[in-house]
N, CA, C, O and the ligand as a Tripos MOL2 file, in Angstrom:
@<TRIPOS>MOLECULE
protein
  269   267    68     0     0
PROTEIN
NO_CHARGES

@<TRIPOS>ATOM
      1 N         126.5010  -34.0860  105.0580 N.3       1 MET1
      2 CA        125.5870  -32.9460  104.9150 C.3       1 MET1
      3 C         125.0400  -32.8830  103.4900 C.2       1 MET1
      4 O         125.7150  -33.2350  102.5220 O.2       1 MET1
      5 N         123.8130  -32.4290  103.4000 N.am      2 VAL2
      6 CA        123.2050  -32.2210  102.0920 C.3       2 VAL2
      7 C         122.6880  -30.7880  102.0510 C.2       2 VAL2
      8 O         122.6530  -30.1030  103.0740 O.2       2 VAL2
      9 N         122.2940  -30.3470  100.8850 N.am      3 VAL3
     10 CA        121.8170  -28.9720  100.7540 C.3       3 VAL3
     11 C         120.2990  -28.9550  100.5990 C.2       3 VAL3
     12 O         119.7310  -29.6610   99.7660 O.2       3 VAL3
     13 N         119.6640  -28.1350  101.4180 N.am      4 ASP4
     14 CA        118.2260  -27.8990  101.3070 C.3       4 ASP4
     15 C         118.0000  -27.2410   99.9350 C.2       4 ASP4
     16 O         118.5430  -26.1680   99.6710 O.2       4 ASP4
     17 N         117.2080  -27.8710   99.0680 N.am      5 PRO5
     18 CA        117.0640  -27.3300   97.7080 C.3       5 PRO5
     19 C         116.3280  -25.9920   97.6560 C.2       5 PRO5
     20 O         116.4100  -25.2780   96.6570 O.2       5 PRO5
     21 N         115.6230  -25.6580   98.7100 N.am      6 VAL6
     22 CA        114.8380  -24.4250   98.7080 C.3       6 VAL6
     23 C         115.6810  -23.2300   99.1340 C.2       6 VAL6
     24 O         115.7620  -22.2370   98.4110 O.2       6 VAL6
     25 N         116.3090  -23.3220  100.3050 N.am      7 CYS7
     26 CA        117.0410  -22.1620  100.8180 C.3       7 CYS7
     27 C         118.5490  -22.3140  100.6570 C.2       7 CYS7
     28 O         119.3030  -21.3910  100.9640 O.2       7 CYS7
     29 N         118.9970  -23.4930  100.1700 N.am      8 LYS8
     30 CA        120.4200  -23.7620   99.9190 C.3       8 LYS8
     31 C         121.2740  -23.8280  101.1860 C.2       8 LYS8
     32 O         122.5010  -23.7430  101.1170 O.2       8 LYS8
     33 N         120.6300  -23.9760  102.3300 N.am      9 LYS9
     34 CA        121.3840  -24.1470  103.5680 C.3       9 LYS9
     35 C         121.8200  -25.5920  103.6950 C.2       9 LYS9
     36 O         121.1730  -26.4910  103.1580 O.2       9 LYS9
     37 N         122.9170  -25.8200  104.4030 N.am     10 GLU10
     38 CA        123.3410  -27.1950  104.6290 C.3      10 GLU10
     39 C         122.4880  -27.8260  105.7160 C.2      10 GLU10
     40 O         122.1950  -27.2050  106.7380 O.2      10 GLU10
     41 N         122.0950  -29.0660  105.4780 N.am     11 VAL11
     42 CA        121.2270  -29.7750  106.4120 C.3      11 VAL11
     43 C         121.8530  -31.1350  106.6900 C.2      11 VAL11
     44 O         122.3430  -31.8030  105.7790 O.2      11 VAL11
     45 N         121.8290  -31.5330  107.9460 N.am     12 ASP12
     46 CA        122.3020  -32.8650  108.3030 C.3      12 ASP12
     47 C         121.1450  -33.8450  108.0850 C.2      12 ASP12
     48 O         120.0520  -33.6650  108.6220 O.2      12 ASP12
     49 N         121.4070  -34.8750  107.2930 N.am     13 GLU13
     50 CA        120.3460  -35.8420  106.9670 C.3      13 GLU13
     51 C         119.7220  -36.4570  108.2180 C.2      13 GLU13
     52 O         118.5340  -36.7820  108.2310 O.2      13 GLU13
     53 N         120.5280  -36.6150  109.2680 N.am     14 LYS14
     54 CA        120.0280  -37.3040  110.4600 C.3      14 LYS14
     55 C         119.1640  -36.4110  111.3300 C.2      14 LYS14
     56 O         118.3230  -36.9000  112.0850 O.2      14 LYS14
     57 N         119.3640  -35.1110  111.2280 N.am     15 THR15
     58 CA        118.6480  -34.2170  112.1370 C.3      15 THR15
     59 C         117.8160  -33.1730  111.3900 C.2      15 THR15
     60 O         117.4270  -32.1610  111.9730 O.2      15 THR15
     61 N         117.5430  -33.4070  110.1180 N.am     16 ALA16
     62 CA        116.8010  -32.4210  109.3200 C.3      16 ALA16
     63 C         115.4490  -32.1150  109.9580 C.2      16 ALA16
     64 O         114.5740  -32.9780  110.0340 O.2      16 ALA16
     65 N         115.2930  -30.8800  110.4140 N.am     17 LEU17
     66 CA        114.0700  -30.5000  111.1290 C.3      17 LEU17
     67 C         112.8510  -30.4690  110.2120 C.2      17 LEU17
     68 O         111.7210  -30.6770  110.6550 O.2      17 LEU17
     69 N         113.0920  -30.2090  108.9450 N.am     18 GLY18
     70 CA        111.9680  -30.1460  108.0130 C.3      18 GLY18
     71 C         111.6020  -31.4990  107.4330 C.2      18 GLY18
     72 O         110.6860  -31.6040  106.6180 O.2      18 GLY18
     73 N         112.3150  -32.5320  107.8500 N.am     19 GLY19
     74 CA        112.0190  -33.8570  107.3230 C.3      19 GLY19
     75 C         112.5430  -34.0160  105.9090 C.2      19 GLY19
     76 O         113.4260  -33.2830  105.4650 O.2      19 GLY19
     77 N         111.9830  -34.9810  105.2210 N.am     20 LYS20
     78 CA        112.4670  -35.2380  103.8760 C.3      20 LYS20
     79 C         111.3090  -35.5030  102.9330 C.2      20 LYS20
     80 O         110.1950  -35.8140  103.3530 O.2      20 LYS20
     81 N         111.5990  -35.3730  101.6630 N.am     21 ALA21
     82 CA        110.5880  -35.6400  100.6480 C.3      21 ALA21
     83 C         111.2740  -36.2960   99.4660 C.2      21 ALA21
     84 O         112.4540  -36.0610   99.2050 O.2      21 ALA21
     85 N         110.5360  -37.1050   98.7670 N.am     22 ARG22
     86 CA        111.0890  -37.7920   97.6170 C.3      22 ARG22
     87 C         110.5450  -37.1230   96.3530 C.2      22 ARG22
     88 O         109.3640  -36.7880   96.2620 O.2      22 ARG22
     89 N         111.4190  -36.9460   95.4090 N.am     23 PHE23
     90 CA        110.9920  -36.3690   94.1410 C.3      23 PHE23
     91 C         111.7920  -37.0050   93.0340 C.2      23 PHE23
     92 O         113.0230  -36.9830   93.0660 O.2      23 PHE23
     93 N         111.1030  -37.5810   92.0380 N.am     24 TRP24
     94 CA        111.7800  -38.2400   90.9230 C.3      24 TRP24
     95 C         112.8060  -39.2680   91.3970 C.2      24 TRP24
     96 O         113.8400  -39.4630   90.7590 O.2      24 TRP24
     97 N         112.5140  -39.9170   92.5070 N.am     25 GLY25
     98 CA        113.3950  -40.9780   92.9790 C.3      25 GLY25
     99 C         114.5440  -40.5010   93.8430 C.2      25 GLY25
    100 O         115.2870  -41.3180   94.3880 O.2      25 GLY25
    101 N         114.7040  -39.1880   93.9800 N.am     26 LYS26
    102 CA        115.7750  -38.6640   94.8200 C.3      26 LYS26
    103 C         115.1700  -38.1490   96.1260 C.2      26 LYS26
    104 O         114.0460  -37.6450   96.1460 O.2      26 LYS26
    105 N         115.9280  -38.2820   97.2100 N.am     27 VAL27
    106 CA        115.4260  -37.8230   98.4990 C.3      27 VAL27
    107 C         116.0550  -36.4730   98.8470 C.2      27 VAL27
    108 O         117.2680  -36.2910   98.7380 O.2      27 VAL27
    109 N         115.2240  -35.5510   99.2580 N.am     28 PHE28
    110 CA        115.6910  -34.2230   99.6540 C.3      28 PHE28
    111 C         115.3880  -33.9910  101.1290 C.2      28 PHE28
    112 O         114.3850  -34.4670  101.6610 O.2      28 PHE28
    113 N         116.2800  -33.2500  101.7730 N.am     29 PHE29
    114 CA        116.1180  -32.9430  103.1980 C.3      29 PHE29
    115 C         115.9410  -31.4390  103.3540 C.2      29 PHE29
    116 O         116.4490  -30.6490  102.5580 O.2      29 PHE29
    117 N         115.2040  -31.0610  104.4060 N.am     30 PHE30
    118 CA        114.8590  -29.6480  104.5630 C.3      30 PHE30
    119 C         115.1790  -29.1420  105.9600 C.2      30 PHE30
    120 O         115.0880  -29.8730  106.9460 O.2      30 PHE30
    121 N         115.5590  -27.8560  106.0160 N.am     31 CYS31
    122 CA        115.9320  -27.2830  107.3080 C.3      31 CYS31
    123 C         114.6990  -27.0250  108.1600 C.2      31 CYS31
    124 O         114.7840  -27.0670  109.3870 O.2      31 CYS31
    125 N         113.5650  -26.7630  107.5420 N.am     32 ASP32
    126 CA        112.3320  -26.6720  108.3270 C.3      32 ASP32
    127 C         111.1120  -26.9890  107.4740 C.2      32 ASP32
    128 O         111.2100  -27.1400  106.2560 O.2      32 ASP32
    129 N         109.9700  -27.0860  108.1300 N.am     33 LYS33
    130 CA        108.7660  -27.5420  107.4340 C.3      33 LYS33
    131 C         108.3120  -26.5660  106.3620 C.2      33 LYS33
    132 O         107.6760  -26.9540  105.3820 O.2      33 LYS33
    133 N         108.6420  -25.3030  106.5560 N.am     34 LYS34
    134 CA        108.2510  -24.3040  105.5580 C.3      34 LYS34
    135 C         108.9610  -24.5540  104.2350 C.2      34 LYS34
    136 O         108.3680  -24.4520  103.1620 O.2      34 LYS34
    137 N         110.2500  -24.8840  104.3370 N.am     35 CYS35
    138 CA        111.0080  -25.1840  103.1180 C.3      35 CYS35
    139 C         110.4230  -26.4110  102.4300 C.2      35 CYS35
    140 O         110.2970  -26.4580  101.2070 O.2      35 CYS35
    141 N         110.0730  -27.3970  103.2380 N.am     36 ARG36
    142 CA        109.5210  -28.6120  102.6480 C.3      36 ARG36
    143 C         108.1820  -28.3420  101.9620 C.2      36 ARG36
    144 O         107.9150  -28.8660  100.8800 O.2      36 ARG36
    145 N         107.3480  -27.5270  102.5940 N.am     37 ALA37
    146 CA        106.0480  -27.1990  101.9970 C.3      37 ALA37
    147 C         106.2490  -26.4340  100.6910 C.2      37 ALA37
    148 O         105.5470  -26.6680   99.7070 O.2      37 ALA37
    149 N         107.2140  -25.5180  100.6950 N.am     38 THR38
    150 CA        107.5040  -24.7530   99.4890 C.3      38 THR38
    151 C         107.9480  -25.6830   98.3660 C.2      38 THR38
    152 O         107.5120  -25.5600   97.2220 O.2      38 THR38
    153 N         108.8280  -26.6150   98.7240 N.am     39 PHE39
    154 CA        109.3260  -27.5780   97.7420 C.3      39 PHE39
    155 C         108.1870  -28.4290   97.1850 C.2      39 PHE39
    156 O         108.0960  -28.6410   95.9760 O.2      39 PHE39
    157 N         107.3300  -28.9080   98.0630 N.am     40 GLN40
    158 CA        106.2770  -29.8220   97.6260 C.3      40 GLN40
    159 C         105.2070  -29.1310   96.7860 C.2      40 GLN40
    160 O         104.5110  -29.7760   96.0020 O.2      40 GLN40
    161 N         105.0820  -27.8250   96.9530 N.am     41 ARG41
    162 CA        104.1340  -27.0930   96.1140 C.3      41 ARG41
    163 C         104.6000  -27.0620   94.6720 C.2      41 ARG41
    164 O         103.7910  -27.1360   93.7480 O.2      41 ARG41
    165 N         105.9180  -26.9520   94.4810 N.am     42 ASP42
    166 CA        106.4270  -26.8130   93.1190 C.3      42 ASP42
    167 C         107.8670  -27.3340   93.0220 C.2      42 ASP42
    168 O         108.7980  -26.5530   92.8260 O.2      42 ASP42
    169 N         108.0470  -28.6510   93.1600 N.am     43 PRO43
    170 CA        109.4110  -29.2030   93.2070 C.3      43 PRO43
    171 C         110.2290  -28.9360   91.9480 C.2      43 PRO43
    172 O         111.4530  -28.8270   92.0160 O.2      43 PRO43
    173 N         109.5720  -28.8310   90.8190 N.am     44 GLN44
    174 CA        110.3330  -28.6330   89.5790 C.3      44 GLN44
    175 C         111.0050  -27.2760   89.5130 C.2      44 GLN44
    176 O         111.8880  -27.0490   88.6870 O.2      44 GLN44
    177 N         110.5840  -26.3830   90.3810 N.am     45 LYS45
    178 CA        111.2230  -25.0740   90.4560 C.3      45 LYS45
    179 C         112.6280  -25.2060   91.0700 C.2      45 LYS45
    180 O         113.5070  -24.3830   90.8140 O.2      45 LYS45
    181 N         112.8220  -26.2580   91.8860 N.am     46 PHE46
    182 CA        114.0710  -26.4010   92.6370 C.3      46 PHE46
    183 C         114.9790  -27.5060   92.1110 C.2      46 PHE46
    184 O         116.1660  -27.5400   92.4360 O.2      46 PHE46
    185 N         114.4390  -28.3970   91.3140 N.am     47 VAL47
    186 CA        115.2360  -29.5150   90.8000 C.3      47 VAL47
    187 C         115.1650  -29.4850   89.2850 C.2      47 VAL47
    188 O         114.0770  -29.4880   88.7080 O.2      47 VAL47
    189 N         116.3280  -29.4560   88.6370 N.am     48 SER48
    190 CA        116.2700  -29.4900   87.1840 C.3      48 SER48
    191 C         116.2010  -30.9390   86.7240 C.2      48 SER48
    192 O         116.7550  -31.8360   87.3590 O.2      48 SER48
    193 N         115.5240  -31.1440   85.6310 N.am     49 LYS49
    194 CA        115.3580  -32.4900   85.1050 C.3      49 LYS49
    195 C         116.7190  -33.0830   84.7300 C.2      49 LYS49
    196 O         116.9570  -34.2770   84.9120 O.2      49 LYS49
    197 N         117.5950  -32.2470   84.2130 N.am     50 GLU50
    198 CA        118.9270  -32.7160   83.8140 C.3      50 GLU50
    199 C         119.6840  -33.2670   85.0180 C.2      50 GLU50
    200 O         120.3240  -34.3150   84.9280 O.2      50 GLU50
    201 N         119.6110  -32.5620   86.1430 N.am     51 ASP51
    202 CA        120.2830  -33.0400   87.3570 C.3      51 ASP51
    203 C         119.6400  -34.3250   87.8500 C.2      51 ASP51
    204 O         120.3300  -35.2660   88.2430 O.2      51 ASP51
    205 N         118.3140  -34.3560   87.8250 N.am     52 ALA52
    206 CA        117.6000  -35.5220   88.3350 C.3      52 ALA52
    207 C         117.9400  -36.7600   87.5160 C.2      52 ALA52
    208 O         118.0540  -37.8580   88.0600 O.2      52 ALA52
    209 N         118.0970  -36.5870   86.2410 N.am     53 GLU53
    210 CA        118.3720  -37.7240   85.3570 C.3      53 GLU53
    211 C         119.7240  -38.3670   85.6290 C.2      53 GLU53
    212 O         119.9470  -39.5250   85.2760 O.2      53 GLU53
    213 N         120.6290  -37.6160   86.2580 N.am     54 LYS54
    214 CA        121.9490  -38.1630   86.5890 C.3      54 LYS54
    215 C         121.8980  -39.0670   87.8050 C.2      54 LYS54
    216 O         122.8100  -39.8610   88.0370 O.2      54 LYS54
    217 N         120.8200  -38.9440   88.5870 N.am     55 GLU55
    218 CA        120.7100  -39.7440   89.8040 C.3      55 GLU55
    219 C         120.4060  -41.1910   89.4520 C.2      55 GLU55
    220 O         119.5720  -41.4620   88.5880 O.2      55 GLU55
    221 N         121.0840  -42.1280   90.1250 N.am     56 PRO56
    222 CA        120.8240  -43.5400   89.8240 C.3      56 PRO56
    223 C         119.3730  -43.9520   90.0850 C.2      56 PRO56
    224 O         118.8460  -44.8390   89.4140 O.2      56 PRO56
    225 N         118.7280  -43.3040   91.0650 N.am     57 GLY57
    226 CA        117.3570  -43.6870   91.3930 C.3      57 GLY57
    227 C         116.3010  -42.9170   90.6190 C.2      57 GLY57
    228 O         115.1110  -43.0020   90.9260 O.2      57 GLY57
    229 N         116.7350  -42.1700   89.6210 N.am     58 TYR58
    230 CA        115.8040  -41.3250   88.8650 C.3      58 TYR58
    231 C         114.6170  -42.1200   88.3260 C.2      58 TYR58
    232 O         114.7880  -43.1500   87.6740 O.2      58 TYR58
    233 N         113.4390  -41.6380   88.6010 N.am     59 ASP59
    234 CA        112.2340  -42.2950   88.1030 C.3      59 ASP59
    235 C         111.1400  -41.2440   87.9440 C.2      59 ASP59
    236 O         110.5340  -40.8220   88.9280 O.2      59 ASP59
    237 N         110.8890  -40.8260   86.7150 N.am     60 PRO60
    238 CA        109.9140  -39.7390   86.4980 C.3      60 PRO60
    239 C         108.4930  -40.1120   86.9090 C.2      60 PRO60
    240 O         107.6460  -39.2370   87.0890 O.2      60 PRO60
    241 N         108.2320  -41.4140   87.0590 N.am     61 ARG61
    242 CA        106.8810  -41.8110   87.4850 C.3      61 ARG61
    243 C         106.6910  -41.5710   88.9750 C.2      61 ARG61
    244 O         105.5750  -41.3980   89.4660 O.2      61 ARG61
    245 N         107.8230  -41.5650   89.6780 N.am     62 MET62
    246 CA        107.7650  -41.3520   91.1170 C.3      62 MET62
    247 C         107.8170  -39.8580   91.3450 C.2      62 MET62
    248 O         108.8400  -39.3090   91.7530 O.2      62 MET62
    249 N         106.7270  -39.2250   91.0830 N.am     63 PHE63
    250 CA        106.7630  -37.7630   91.0580 C.3      63 PHE63
    251 C         107.1190  -37.1810   92.4130 C.2      63 PHE63
    252 O         108.1330  -36.4950   92.5440 O.2      63 PHE63
    253 N         106.3190  -37.4380   93.4000 N.am     64 ILE64
    254 CA        106.6200  -36.8660   94.7080 C.3      64 ILE64
    255 C         105.9400  -37.6900   95.7820 C.2      64 ILE64
    256 O         104.8570  -38.2340   95.5700 O.2      64 ILE64
    257 N         106.5730  -37.7780   96.9190 N.am     65 GLY65
    258 CA        105.9720  -38.5200   98.0150 C.3      65 GLY65
    259 C         106.5580  -38.1100   99.3490 C.2      65 GLY65
    260 O         107.7140  -37.6970   99.4330 O.2      65 GLY65
    261 N         105.7600  -38.2250  100.3790 N.am     66 ASP66
    262 CA        106.2570  -37.9760  101.7310 C.3      66 ASP66
    263 C         107.0290  -39.1840  102.1800 C.2      66 ASP66
    264 O         106.7790  -40.2970  101.7180 O.2      66 ASP66
    265 N         107.9700  -38.9740  103.0820 N.am     67 MET67
    266 CA        108.6980  -40.1150  103.6160 C.3      67 MET67
    267 C         108.6240  -40.0780  105.1280 C.2      67 MET67
    268 O         109.1750  -40.9540  105.7940 O.2      67 MET67
    269 ZN        115.5190  -24.4700  104.2020 Zn       68 ZN68
@<TRIPOS>BOND
     1     1     2 1
     2     2     3 1
     3     3     4 2
     4     3     5 am
     5     5     6 1
     6     6     7 1
     7     7     8 2
     8     7     9 am
     9     9    10 1
    10    10    11 1
    11    11    12 2
    12    11    13 am
    13    13    14 1
    14    14    15 1
    15    15    16 2
    16    15    17 am
    17    17    18 1
    18    18    19 1
    19    19    20 2
    20    19    21 am
    21    21    22 1
    22    22    23 1
    23    23    24 2
    24    23    25 am
    25    25    26 1
    26    26    27 1
    27    27    28 2
    28    27    29 am
    29    29    30 1
    30    30    31 1
    31    31    32 2
    32    31    33 am
    33    33    34 1
    34    34    35 1
    35    35    36 2
    36    35    37 am
    37    37    38 1
    38    38    39 1
    39    39    40 2
    40    39    41 am
    41    41    42 1
    42    42    43 1
    43    43    44 2
    44    43    45 am
    45    45    46 1
    46    46    47 1
    47    47    48 2
    48    47    49 am
    49    49    50 1
    50    50    51 1
    51    51    52 2
    52    51    53 am
    53    53    54 1
    54    54    55 1
    55    55    56 2
    56    55    57 am
    57    57    58 1
    58    58    59 1
    59    59    60 2
    60    59    61 am
    61    61    62 1
    62    62    63 1
    63    63    64 2
    64    63    65 am
    65    65    66 1
    66    66    67 1
    67    67    68 2
    68    67    69 am
    69    69    70 1
    70    70    71 1
    71    71    72 2
    72    71    73 am
    73    73    74 1
    74    74    75 1
    75    75    76 2
    76    75    77 am
    77    77    78 1
    78    78    79 1
    79    79    80 2
    80    79    81 am
    81    81    82 1
    82    82    83 1
    83    83    84 2
    84    83    85 am
    85    85    86 1
    86    86    87 1
    87    87    88 2
    88    87    89 am
    89    89    90 1
    90    90    91 1
    91    91    92 2
    92    91    93 am
    93    93    94 1
    94    94    95 1
    95    95    96 2
    96    95    97 am
    97    97    98 1
    98    98    99 1
    99    99   100 2
   100    99   101 am
   101   101   102 1
   102   102   103 1
   103   103   104 2
   104   103   105 am
   105   105   106 1
   106   106   107 1
   107   107   108 2
   108   107   109 am
   109   109   110 1
   110   110   111 1
   111   111   112 2
   112   111   113 am
   113   113   114 1
   114   114   115 1
   115   115   116 2
   116   115   117 am
   117   117   118 1
   118   118   119 1
   119   119   120 2
   120   119   121 am
   121   121   122 1
   122   122   123 1
   123   123   124 2
   124   123   125 am
   125   125   126 1
   126   126   127 1
   127   127   128 2
   128   127   129 am
   129   129   130 1
   130   130   131 1
   131   131   132 2
   132   131   133 am
   133   133   134 1
   134   134   135 1
   135   135   136 2
   136   135   137 am
   137   137   138 1
   138   138   139 1
   139   139   140 2
   140   139   141 am
   141   141   142 1
   142   142   143 1
   143   143   144 2
   144   143   145 am
   145   145   146 1
   146   146   147 1
   147   147   148 2
   148   147   149 am
   149   149   150 1
   150   150   151 1
   151   151   152 2
   152   151   153 am
   153   153   154 1
   154   154   155 1
   155   155   156 2
   156   155   157 am
   157   157   158 1
   158   158   159 1
   159   159   160 2
   160   159   161 am
   161   161   162 1
   162   162   163 1
   163   163   164 2
   164   163   165 am
   165   165   166 1
   166   166   167 1
   167   167   168 2
   168   167   169 am
   169   169   170 1
   170   170   171 1
   171   171   172 2
   172   171   173 am
   173   173   174 1
   174   174   175 1
   175   175   176 2
   176   175   177 am
   177   177   178 1
   178   178   179 1
   179   179   180 2
   180   179   181 am
   181   181   182 1
   182   182   183 1
   183   183   184 2
   184   183   185 am
   185   185   186 1
   186   186   187 1
   187   187   188 2
   188   187   189 am
   189   189   190 1
   190   190   191 1
   191   191   192 2
   192   191   193 am
   193   193   194 1
   194   194   195 1
   195   195   196 2
   196   195   197 am
   197   197   198 1
   198   198   199 1
   199   199   200 2
   200   199   201 am
   201   201   202 1
   202   202   203 1
   203   203   204 2
   204   203   205 am
   205   205   206 1
   206   206   207 1
   207   207   208 2
   208   207   209 am
   209   209   210 1
   210   210   211 1
   211   211   212 2
   212   211   213 am
   213   213   214 1
   214   214   215 1
   215   215   216 2
   216   215   217 am
   217   217   218 1
   218   218   219 1
   219   219   220 2
   220   219   221 am
   221   221   222 1
   222   222   223 1
   223   223   224 2
   224   223   225 am
   225   225   226 1
   226   226   227 1
   227   227   228 2
   228   227   229 am
   229   229   230 1
   230   230   231 1
   231   231   232 2
   232   231   233 am
   233   233   234 1
   234   234   235 1
   235   235   236 2
   236   235   237 am
   237   237   238 1
   238   238   239 1
   239   239   240 2
   240   239   241 am
   241   241   242 1
   242   242   243 1
   243   243   244 2
   244   243   245 am
   245   245   246 1
   246   246   247 1
   247   247   248 2
   248   247   249 am
   249   249   250 1
   250   250   251 1
   251   251   252 2
   252   251   253 am
   253   253   254 1
   254   254   255 1
   255   255   256 2
   256   255   257 am
   257   257   258 1
   258   258   259 1
   259   259   260 2
   260   259   261 am
   261   261   262 1
   262   262   263 1
   263   263   264 2
   264   263   265 am
   265   265   266 1
   266   266   267 1
   267   267   268 2
@<TRIPOS>SUBSTRUCTURE
     1 MET1         2 RESIDUE 1 A MET
     2 VAL2         6 RESIDUE 1 A VAL
     3 VAL3        10 RESIDUE 1 A VAL
     4 ASP4        14 RESIDUE 1 A ASP
     5 PRO5        18 RESIDUE 1 A PRO
     6 VAL6        22 RESIDUE 1 A VAL
     7 CYS7        26 RESIDUE 1 A CYS
     8 LYS8        30 RESIDUE 1 A LYS
     9 LYS9        34 RESIDUE 1 A LYS
    10 GLU10       38 RESIDUE 1 A GLU
    11 VAL11       42 RESIDUE 1 A VAL
    12 ASP12       46 RESIDUE 1 A ASP
    13 GLU13       50 RESIDUE 1 A GLU
    14 LYS14       54 RESIDUE 1 A LYS
    15 THR15       58 RESIDUE 1 A THR
    16 ALA16       62 RESIDUE 1 A ALA
    17 LEU17       66 RESIDUE 1 A LEU
    18 GLY18       70 RESIDUE 1 A GLY
    19 GLY19       74 RESIDUE 1 A GLY
    20 LYS20       78 RESIDUE 1 A LYS
    21 ALA21       82 RESIDUE 1 A ALA
    22 ARG22       86 RESIDUE 1 A ARG
    23 PHE23       90 RESIDUE 1 A PHE
    24 TRP24       94 RESIDUE 1 A TRP
    25 GLY25       98 RESIDUE 1 A GLY
    26 LYS26      102 RESIDUE 1 A LYS
    27 VAL27      106 RESIDUE 1 A VAL
    28 PHE28      110 RESIDUE 1 A PHE
    29 PHE29      114 RESIDUE 1 A PHE
    30 PHE30      118 RESIDUE 1 A PHE
    31 CYS31      122 RESIDUE 1 A CYS
    32 ASP32      126 RESIDUE 1 A ASP
    33 LYS33      130 RESIDUE 1 A LYS
    34 LYS34      134 RESIDUE 1 A LYS
    35 CYS35      138 RESIDUE 1 A CYS
    36 ARG36      142 RESIDUE 1 A ARG
    37 ALA37      146 RESIDUE 1 A ALA
    38 THR38      150 RESIDUE 1 A THR
    39 PHE39      154 RESIDUE 1 A PHE
    40 GLN40      158 RESIDUE 1 A GLN
    41 ARG41      162 RESIDUE 1 A ARG
    42 ASP42      166 RESIDUE 1 A ASP
    43 PRO43      170 RESIDUE 1 A PRO
    44 GLN44      174 RESIDUE 1 A GLN
    45 LYS45      178 RESIDUE 1 A LYS
    46 PHE46      182 RESIDUE 1 A PHE
    47 VAL47      186 RESIDUE 1 A VAL
    48 SER48      190 RESIDUE 1 A SER
    49 LYS49      194 RESIDUE 1 A LYS
    50 GLU50      198 RESIDUE 1 A GLU
    51 ASP51      202 RESIDUE 1 A ASP
    52 ALA52      206 RESIDUE 1 A ALA
    53 GLU53      210 RESIDUE 1 A GLU
    54 LYS54      214 RESIDUE 1 A LYS
    55 GLU55      218 RESIDUE 1 A GLU
    56 PRO56      222 RESIDUE 1 A PRO
    57 GLY57      226 RESIDUE 1 A GLY
    58 TYR58      230 RESIDUE 1 A TYR
    59 ASP59      234 RESIDUE 1 A ASP
    60 PRO60      238 RESIDUE 1 A PRO
    61 ARG61      242 RESIDUE 1 A ARG
    62 MET62      246 RESIDUE 1 A MET
    63 PHE63      250 RESIDUE 1 A PHE
    64 ILE64      254 RESIDUE 1 A ILE
    65 GLY65      258 RESIDUE 1 A GLY
    66 ASP66      262 RESIDUE 1 A ASP
    67 MET67      266 RESIDUE 1 A MET
    68 ZN68       269 GROUP 0 **** ****
């Protein structure tokens, strides 16, 4: 299980209804499309740079992308 960064609910990666989005090289999963849209409007509100930098896949050039 992972945590939806927007509403902080637990989401199963395999069945995430909101799909997933990539930000700074990390993949996030969402409980529904509304959460994903909220995240994609302003991802930096939900992910701190310090946390992102700890991720092995961190890449600031990879700002955001649909998956
Ligand atoms: Zn959510």
